[in-house]
C-alpha positions as CSV (number, residue, x, y, z in Angstrom):
1,X,124.6,55.6,-20.1
2,X,126.6,52.6,-19.1
3,X,126.4,49.3,-20.9
4,X,125.0,47.7,-17.7
5,X,122.2,50.3,-17.4
6,X,120.4,49.3,-20.6
7,X,119.8,45.7,-19.7
8,X,118.4,46.7,-16.3
9,X,116.0,49.0,-18.0
10,X,115.0,46.4,-20.5
11,X,114.5,44.0,-17.6
12,X,112.0,46.3,-16.0
13,X,109.7,46.3,-19.0
14,X,108.3,42.7,-18.8
15,X,107.3,43.1,-15.2
16,X,105.6,46.5,-15.7
17,X,103.9,45.4,-18.9
18,X,102.6,42.2,-17.3
19,X,101.1,44.2,-14.5
20,X,99.7,46.7,-16.8
21,X,98.1,44.1,-19.1
22,X,96.6,42.3,-16.1
23,X,95.1,45.5,-14.7
24,X,93.8,46.7,-18.1
25,X,92.1,43.3,-18.7
26,X,90.5,43.4,-15.2
27,X,89.2,46.9,-15.7
28,X,87.7,46.0,-19.1
29,X,86.1,43.0,-17.4
30,X,84.6,45.1,-14.6
31,X,83.2,47.5,-17.2
32,X,82.5,45.0,-19.9
33,X,79.0,46.5,-20.5
34,X,80.5,49.8,-21.4
35,X,83.3,48.3,-23.5
36,X,80.8,46.1,-25.4
37,X,78.5,49.1,-26.0
38,X,81.4,51.1,-27.4
39,X,82.4,48.2,-29.7
40,X,78.9,47.8,-30.9
41,X,78.7,51.4,-31.9
42,X,82.0,51.2,-33.7
43,X,80.7,48.2,-35.7
44,X,77.1,49.3,-36.4
45,X,77.2,53.1,-36.6
46,X,78.6,54.5,-39.9
47,X,79.5,57.7,-38.0
48,X,82.1,55.7,-35.9
49,X,83.2,52.9,-38.2
50,X,86.6,54.6,-38.4
51,X,87.1,53.9,-34.7
52,X,87.7,50.3,-35.5
53,X,91.1,51.5,-36.9
54,X,92.1,53.3,-33.7
55,X,93.3,50.3,-31.6
56,X,95.7,49.1,-34.4
57,X,96.8,52.7,-35.0
58,X,97.7,53.0,-31.3
59,X,99.7,49.8,-31.5
60,X,101.5,51.1,-34.6
61,X,102.2,54.5,-33.0
62,X,103.8,52.7,-30.1
63,X,105.8,50.5,-32.4
64,X,107.3,53.6,-34.0
65,X,108.7,54.6,-30.6
66,X,109.7,51.1,-29.4
67,X,113.4,51.3,-30.1
68,X,113.9,54.4,-28.1
69,X,111.5,53.2,-25.4
70,X,114.1,50.6,-24.4
71,X,116.3,53.5,-23.2
72,X,113.6,54.7,-20.8
73,X,112.9,53.1,-17.4
74,X,109.2,52.2,-16.6
75,X,108.3,52.5,-13.0
76,X,105.1,52.7,-10.9
77,X,104.0,56.2,-10.0
78,X,101.5,57.0,-7.3
79,X,100.4,60.5,-8.5
80,X,98.9,59.0,-11.6
81,X,96.2,57.5,-9.4
82,X,94.6,60.9,-9.6
83,X,93.9,60.2,-13.3
84,X,92.4,56.8,-12.5
85,X,90.3,58.5,-9.8
86,X,89.1,61.2,-12.3
87,X,88.1,58.5,-14.8
88,X,86.3,56.5,-12.0
89,X,84.5,59.6,-10.9
90,X,83.6,60.5,-14.5
91,X,82.1,57.0,-14.9
92,X,80.1,57.5,-11.8
93,X,78.8,60.8,-13.0
94,X,77.9,59.3,-16.3
95,X,76.1,56.4,-14.6
96,X,74.3,58.7,-12.3
97,X,73.2,61.0,-15.1
98,X,72.4,58.2,-17.6
99,X,74.9,59.6,-20.0
100,X,76.5,56.6,-21.7
101,X,79.2,58.6,-23.5
102,X,80.4,60.0,-20.2
103,X,80.6,56.5,-18.7
104,X,82.6,55.3,-21.8
105,X,84.9,58.3,-21.5
106,X,85.4,57.5,-17.8
107,X,86.4,53.9,-18.7
108,X,89.0,55.1,-21.3
109,X,90.4,57.6,-18.8
110,X,90.7,54.9,-16.2
111,X,92.7,52.7,-18.6
112,X,94.9,55.7,-19.6
113,X,95.5,56.4,-15.9
114,X,96.5,52.8,-15.3
115,X,99.1,53.1,-18.1
116,X,100.5,56.3,-16.5
117,X,100.5,54.8,-13.0
118,X,102.3,51.6,-13.9
119,X,104.7,52.9,-16.5
120,X,105.6,56.2,-14.9
121,X,106.1,59.8,-16.1
122,X,109.1,59.2,-18.3
123,X,107.4,56.5,-20.4
124,X,104.2,58.6,-20.4
125,X,106.0,61.5,-21.9
126,X,107.4,59.2,-24.6
127,X,104.0,57.8,-25.4
128,X,102.0,60.9,-24.8
129,X,100.3,61.0,-28.2
130,X,99.4,57.2,-28.5
131,X,98.0,57.4,-24.9
132,X,96.0,60.6,-25.8
133,X,94.9,59.2,-29.1
134,X,92.9,56.5,-27.2
135,X,90.3,59.2,-26.4
136,X,89.1,58.7,-30.0
137,X,87.8,55.3,-28.9
138,X,84.9,57.1,-27.3
139,X,82.0,57.6,-29.8
140,X,81.4,61.3,-29.2
141,X,79.9,63.8,-31.6
142,X,76.2,63.0,-31.9
143,X,75.3,66.1,-30.0
144,X,76.7,68.2,-32.9
145,X,74.0,66.9,-35.3
146,X,71.3,69.6,-34.8
147,X,73.7,72.6,-34.9
148,X,75.4,71.1,-38.0
149,X,72.1,70.6,-39.7
150,X,71.2,74.2,-39.1
151,X,74.6,75.5,-40.2
152,X,74.5,73.4,-43.4
153,X,71.0,74.6,-44.3
154,X,72.1,78.3,-43.8
155,X,75.2,77.8,-45.9
156,X,73.2,76.1,-48.6
157,X,70.6,78.9,-48.8
158,X,73.4,81.5,-49.0
159,X,75.1,79.6,-51.9
160,X,71.8,79.1,-53.7
161,X,71.2,82.9,-53.5
162,X,74.7,83.5,-55.0
163,X,73.9,81.0,-57.8
164,X,70.7,82.7,-58.6
165,X,68.4,79.8,-57.5
166,X,65.2,81.1,-55.8
167,X,64.9,79.3,-52.5
168,X,63.3,79.7,-49.1
169,X,64.4,78.2,-45.8
170,X,62.3,76.9,-42.9
171,X,64.6,75.5,-40.2
172,X,66.4,72.7,-41.9
173,X,64.0,72.5,-44.8
174,X,64.7,74.3,-48.1
175,X,62.2,74.9,-50.9
176,X,63.2,75.6,-54.5
177,X,61.3,75.4,-57.8
178,X,62.6,71.8,-58.1
179,X,61.0,70.7,-54.8
180,X,61.4,70.5,-51.1
181,X,64.7,69.4,-49.5
182,X,65.5,68.4,-45.9
183,X,69.0,68.7,-44.4
184,X,68.5,65.5,-42.5
185,X,70.6,64.1,-39.7
186,X,72.5,62.0,-42.2
187,X,73.3,65.2,-44.2
188,X,74.6,67.1,-41.2
189,X,78.2,66.2,-42.0
190,X,78.8,64.9,-38.5
191,X,80.2,61.6,-39.8
192,X,82.7,63.5,-42.0
193,X,83.6,65.9,-39.2
194,X,84.2,63.3,-36.5
195,X,86.3,61.1,-38.8
196,X,88.3,64.1,-40.1
197,X,89.1,65.3,-36.5
198,X,90.6,61.9,-35.7
199,X,92.5,61.8,-39.0
200,X,93.7,65.3,-38.5
201,X,95.1,64.5,-35.1
202,X,97.0,61.6,-36.5
203,X,98.5,63.6,-39.4
204,X,99.3,66.5,-37.1
205,X,101.4,64.2,-35.0
206,X,103.1,62.2,-37.8
207,X,103.8,65.1,-40.1
208,X,104.4,68.2,-38.0
209,X,106.9,69.0,-35.3
210,X,105.9,72.6,-34.7
211,X,103.0,72.9,-32.3
212,X,101.7,76.0,-34.2
213,X,101.6,74.1,-37.5
214,X,99.9,71.2,-35.7
215,X,97.3,73.6,-34.4
216,X,96.8,75.2,-37.8
217,X,96.3,71.8,-39.5
218,X,93.8,70.8,-36.8
219,X,91.8,74.0,-37.4
220,X,91.7,73.1,-41.0
221,X,90.6,69.6,-40.2
222,X,87.6,71.1,-38.3
223,X,86.7,73.8,-40.8
224,X,87.2,72.0,-44.1
225,X,84.6,69.2,-43.6
226,X,82.0,71.7,-42.3
227,X,82.5,74.0,-45.4
228,X,82.7,71.0,-47.7
229,X,79.4,69.6,-46.4
230,X,77.7,72.9,-47.1
231,X,79.0,72.8,-50.6
232,X,77.8,69.2,-51.1
233,X,74.3,70.1,-49.9
234,X,74.3,73.1,-52.2
235,X,75.6,71.0,-55.1
236,X,72.8,68.4,-54.6
237,X,70.1,71.0,-54.8
238,X,71.7,72.8,-57.7
239,X,71.9,69.5,-59.7
240,X,68.2,68.9,-58.9
241,X,67.4,72.2,-60.4
242,X,69.2,71.3,-63.6
243,X,68.0,67.7,-63.8
244,X,65.7,65.9,-61.4
245,X,65.5,65.2,-57.7
246,X,66.0,61.5,-58.2
247,X,69.1,62.0,-60.3
248,X,70.5,64.5,-57.7
249,X,69.9,62.1,-54.9
250,X,71.7,59.3,-56.6
251,X,74.5,61.5,-57.6
252,X,74.9,62.7,-54.0
253,X,74.9,59.2,-52.6
254,X,77.6,58.0,-55.0
255,X,79.8,61.1,-55.1
256,X,79.6,62.0,-51.5
257,X,80.0,58.4,-50.3
258,X,83.0,57.4,-52.5
259,X,84.6,60.4,-54.2
260,X,83.8,63.6,-52.4
261,X,85.2,62.5,-49.0
262,X,88.4,61.2,-50.5
263,X,88.8,64.4,-52.6
264,X,88.4,66.6,-49.5
265,X,91.0,64.6,-47.6
266,X,93.4,64.7,-50.5
267,X,92.9,68.5,-50.9
268,X,93.5,69.0,-47.2
269,X,96.7,66.9,-47.3
270,X,97.9,68.7,-50.4
271,X,97.4,72.1,-48.8
272,X,99.2,71.0,-45.7
273,X,102.1,69.2,-47.5
274,X,104.3,72.3,-48.0
275,X,104.2,72.9,-44.3
276,X,105.2,69.4,-43.1
277,X,108.2,69.9,-40.9
278,X,108.8,66.5,-39.4
279,X,111.9,65.1,-41.1
280,X,112.4,61.4,-41.8
281,X,114.2,59.8,-38.9
282,X,113.5,62.6,-36.5
283,X,113.2,61.3,-32.9
284,X,109.8,61.2,-31.4
285,X,111.2,62.2,-28.0
286,X,114.5,62.8,-26.3
287,X,115.3,59.4,-25.0
288,X,118.5,60.6,-23.2
289,X,116.6,63.3,-21.3
290,X,113.8,60.9,-20.4
291,X,116.2,58.3,-19.3
292,X,117.7,60.7,-16.9
293,X,114.4,61.6,-15.3
294,X,114.2,61.1,-11.6
295,X,111.1,60.8,-9.5
296,X,110.2,59.3,-6.2
297,X,109.7,55.5,-6.4
298,X,106.3,54.3,-5.4
299,X,106.2,53.1,-1.8
300,X,105.1,49.5,-1.8
301,X,106.1,48.9,-5.4
302,X,104.3,48.3,-8.6
303,X,102.0,45.6,-7.2
304,X,100.7,48.1,-4.6
305,X,100.0,50.7,-7.3
306,X,98.2,48.1,-9.4
307,X,96.0,47.1,-6.5
308,X,95.2,50.8,-5.9
309,X,94.2,51.2,-9.5
310,X,91.8,48.3,-9.3
311,X,90.4,49.5,-6.0
312,X,89.6,52.9,-7.5
313,X,88.0,51.3,-10.5
314,X,85.7,49.1,-8.2
315,X,84.5,52.0,-6.1
316,X,82.1,53.6,-8.6
317,X,80.6,50.3,-9.4
318,X,79.8,49.7,-5.7
319,X,78.4,53.2,-5.3
320,X,76.2,53.0,-8.4
321,X,74.8,49.6,-7.5
322,X,73.5,50.8,-4.1
323,X,69.8,51.7,-3.4
324,X,68.2,50.7,-6.7
325,X,64.8,49.7,-5.4
326,X,61.9,51.9,-6.4
327,X,58.1,51.7,-6.1
328,X,56.0,50.9,-9.2
329,X,54.4,53.8,-11.1
330,X,50.6,54.0,-11.0
331,X,48.6,54.5,-14.2
332,X,48.7,58.1,-15.4
333,X,45.4,60.0,-15.0
334,X,45.3,62.8,-17.6
335,X,44.1,66.1,-16.0
336,X,40.9,67.9,-16.7
337,X,41.7,71.4,-18.0
338,X,39.3,74.3,-17.7
339,X,38.0,75.5,-21.0
340,X,39.2,72.4,-22.8
341,X,37.3,69.1,-23.5
342,X,38.9,65.7,-24.0
343,X,38.1,64.5,-27.5
344,X,39.1,61.6,-29.8
345,X,42.2,62.0,-31.9
346,X,41.8,64.6,-34.7
347,X,42.1,63.8,-38.3
348,X,45.5,64.5,-39.9
349,X,49.0,63.1,-39.6
350,X,49.3,61.0,-36.4
351,X,51.9,62.0,-33.9
352,X,53.2,60.1,-31.0
353,X,56.3,61.0,-28.9
354,X,58.9,58.3,-28.3
355,X,60.1,57.4,-24.8
356,X,61.8,54.0,-24.9
357,X,61.4,52.1,-21.7
358,X,58.9,54.4,-20.0
359,X,57.0,52.8,-17.3
360,X,53.9,54.8,-18.3
361,X,53.0,56.8,-21.4
362,X,49.6,58.5,-21.7
363,X,48.4,60.8,-24.6
364,X,45.2,62.8,-24.5
365,X,43.6,65.1,-27.1
366,X,41.9,68.4,-26.0
367,X,39.7,70.8,-27.9
368,X,39.0,74.4,-27.0
369,X,35.6,76.0,-27.4
370,X,36.9,77.9,-30.4
371,X,37.9,74.7,-32.1
372,X,41.7,74.7,-31.5
373,X,43.1,71.3,-30.5
374,X,46.2,70.2,-28.7
375,X,47.7,66.9,-27.7
376,X,49.1,66.3,-24.2
377,X,51.6,63.5,-23.7
378,X,53.0,62.4,-20.3
379,X,55.8,59.8,-19.9
380,X,56.9,58.6,-16.5
381,X,60.0,56.6,-15.5
382,X,60.2,55.1,-12.0
383,X,63.9,55.2,-12.4
384,X,66.2,56.0,-15.3
385,X,68.6,53.3,-16.4
386,X,70.7,52.5,-19.4
387,X,68.4,52.4,-22.4
388,X,65.6,54.0,-20.3
389,X,66.6,57.7,-20.1
390,X,64.2,60.6,-20.2
391,X,66.4,62.4,-22.8
392,X,68.7,61.0,-25.4
393,X,69.0,60.1,-29.1
394,X,65.5,59.2,-30.5
395,X,63.7,60.2,-27.3
396,X,61.1,62.9,-27.2
397,X,58.9,64.6,-29.8
398,X,60.7,63.1,-32.7
399,X,61.3,59.3,-32.9
400,X,63.8,57.8,-35.3
401,X,61.8,56.4,-38.2
402,X,58.6,57.8,-36.8
403,X,57.7,60.0,-39.9
404,X,58.4,63.3,-38.2
405,X,61.7,65.3,-38.4
406,X,63.1,68.2,-36.4
407,X,62.9,71.4,-38.3
408,X,63.8,74.3,-36.0
409,X,63.8,75.6,-32.4
410,X,60.6,77.4,-31.5
411,X,60.0,80.6,-29.5
412,X,61.3,80.3,-26.0
413,X,59.0,78.7,-23.4
414,X,59.3,79.4,-19.7
415,X,60.7,76.2,-18.1
416,X,60.4,74.2,-21.3
417,X,61.9,73.7,-24.7
418,X,60.0,74.6,-27.9
419,X,60.5,73.2,-31.3
420,X,58.9,72.8,-34.7
421,X,58.7,69.4,-36.3
422,X,57.7,68.4,-39.9
423,X,55.8,65.3,-40.9
424,X,54.7,63.6,-44.1
425,X,53.4,65.9,-46.8
426,X,54.8,68.9,-45.1
427,X,52.5,68.8,-42.0
428,X,53.9,70.9,-39.2
429,X,53.6,70.7,-35.5
430,X,54.7,73.0,-32.6
431,X,55.8,71.1,-29.5
432,X,56.7,72.3,-26.1
433,X,58.5,69.8,-23.8
434,X,59.0,69.9,-20.1
435,X,61.0,67.5,-18.0
436,X,60.6,67.0,-14.2
437,X,63.5,65.3,-12.4
438,X,63.8,65.6,-8.6
439,X,62.7,69.1,-7.7
440,X,63.6,70.6,-11.0
441,X,61.5,71.5,-14.0
442,X,63.5,72.2,-17.2
443,X,63.4,71.9,-21.0
444,X,67.1,71.4,-21.2
445,X,68.6,67.9,-21.9
446,X,71.7,69.0,-20.0
447,X,69.5,70.1,-17.1
448,X,67.9,66.7,-17.0
449,X,71.3,65.0,-16.9
450,X,72.6,67.2,-14.1
451,X,69.5,66.8,-12.0
452,X,69.5,63.0,-12.6
453,X,73.1,62.9,-11.5
454,X,72.3,64.9,-8.4
455,X,69.5,62.7,-7.2
456,X,71.5,59.6,-7.9
457,X,74.5,60.8,-6.0
458,X,73.1,62.5,-3.0
459,X,69.6,61.2,-2.8
460,X,66.2,62.5,-3.9
461,X,63.2,61.5,-6.0
462,X,64.2,59.0,-8.7
463,X,61.1,59.4,-10.8
464,X,61.4,61.3,-14.0
465,X,58.5,62.7,-16.0
466,X,58.2,64.3,-19.5
467,X,55.2,66.5,-20.3
468,X,54.8,67.4,-23.9
469,X,52.1,69.7,-25.3
470,X,51.7,69.8,-29.1
471,X,49.5,71.4,-31.7
472,X,49.3,71.2,-35.5
473,X,50.0,74.1,-37.8
474,X,52.0,77.3,-37.6
475,X,49.3,78.8,-35.3
476,X,49.7,75.9,-32.9
477,X,51.9,77.7,-30.5
478,X,49.2,80.2,-29.5
479,X,46.9,77.3,-28.7
480,X,49.7,75.6,-26.7
481,X,50.2,78.8,-24.7
482,X,46.5,79.0,-23.9
483,X,46.4,75.4,-22.9
484,X,49.4,75.7,-20.6
485,X,47.9,78.7,-19.0
486,X,44.7,76.8,-18.2
487,X,46.6,73.7,-17.2
488,X,48.4,75.4,-14.3
489,X,51.9,74.6,-13.0
490,X,53.5,71.9,-15.1
491,X,55.6,70.7,-12.1
492,X,52.4,69.9,-10.3
493,X,51.0,68.0,-13.3
494,X,54.2,66.0,-13.5
495,X,54.3,65.2,-9.8
496,X,50.7,64.0,-9.8
497,X,51.4,61.8,-12.9
498,X,54.4,60.3,-11.0
499,X,52.1,59.2,-8.2
500,X,51.8,62.3,-6.1
501,X,55.4,62.4,-4.8
């Protein structure tokens, strides 16, 4: 490289960075609701508090590469608009499906695409990890809570058996001579796992040069927290057997919150230490090779590429804002069901499903001639919007703080989703949930999101309906099945509840 080439390359950086900064700020302003929602989750959710460190970590990772970056020429690159388009389309799909995490992921990908489009492939290769690390800004992982609860409970019952502690398991509830234990959402280990994956990715980049060693360390970063959480749950119950439940709960809170997490990280790092192969001073990338990269200059220049990035970002906003008018939802008339009589609420632990923002929610109680009782709940949304989704965290049979907790999946139900929930004093309920969106009846949350996305994008009935049938006790499922047989097609019940569409 000649002495004159380096100043020219340095001179390209201020222009490209100014354009990139302007475009990034404008994108964040356009999607400020999604950006603010992400920031609120980082600040208020203990699962994602670690994400507050991601922006400064990205800045630090870039600073580590800054000296060699001066030897690489930034330049606008049209092909990277495909990344921006993918992010914009992802945001549109998330908006259409009512999936906030997909919208937020789309926003981050749009900004990543803007970086690639305005700095070019050479700089992108130099900054590949810092750019990719921005994906950890998206608060993802809550969907892992139920499977992690179940896995932790099964690991715990296995370890209790090995330790000679008599125990029985019912979904995520474990009973021993000391008492009754729940592997609650907070005990699922998702906080530890999500944090450890982000930490593992950072360590893998900073401490390893071999891709195979990086992959091995990442596998450990996923497996270790899951196994460790099972050991923690087992330890809590084992201590309760030796002392008291109150002592075990206090011990678990202090040790897991302040000591156990740090100990697991330290153990993982110690195990990985002998395999670290990134030497001090090793270059992050081959600056000479990247400096020689040649690619076709963007016709129209960087300003044209910046304008195209912004145009792509605006398109999904324009599309999602079109055609939002819907008719009001009439009051829900609960159906008469042959062989079943409407009655007042039965004695016992009260249950009420939770559907935040529903336009209508009606609950009826039915009794069969033989004495069995079931509850029928119907929730109707004229249109799903942010904070008013048919499915989501805290929506459905179990409300956060509502006194009931998910225990286990139930026997399969045609067109619906069955589950068992547990309430105060060990009261149990069987619940079968059906969701009607567009022309589809499903019990799958993913099915609801996909159908919602479909009707939003290509047209169709916007109204969304949930039909839940519930009965107390372990024999409740038989009563539910008889009630559903007498009720007739659930799709028709949902359509009539939505106003006969």
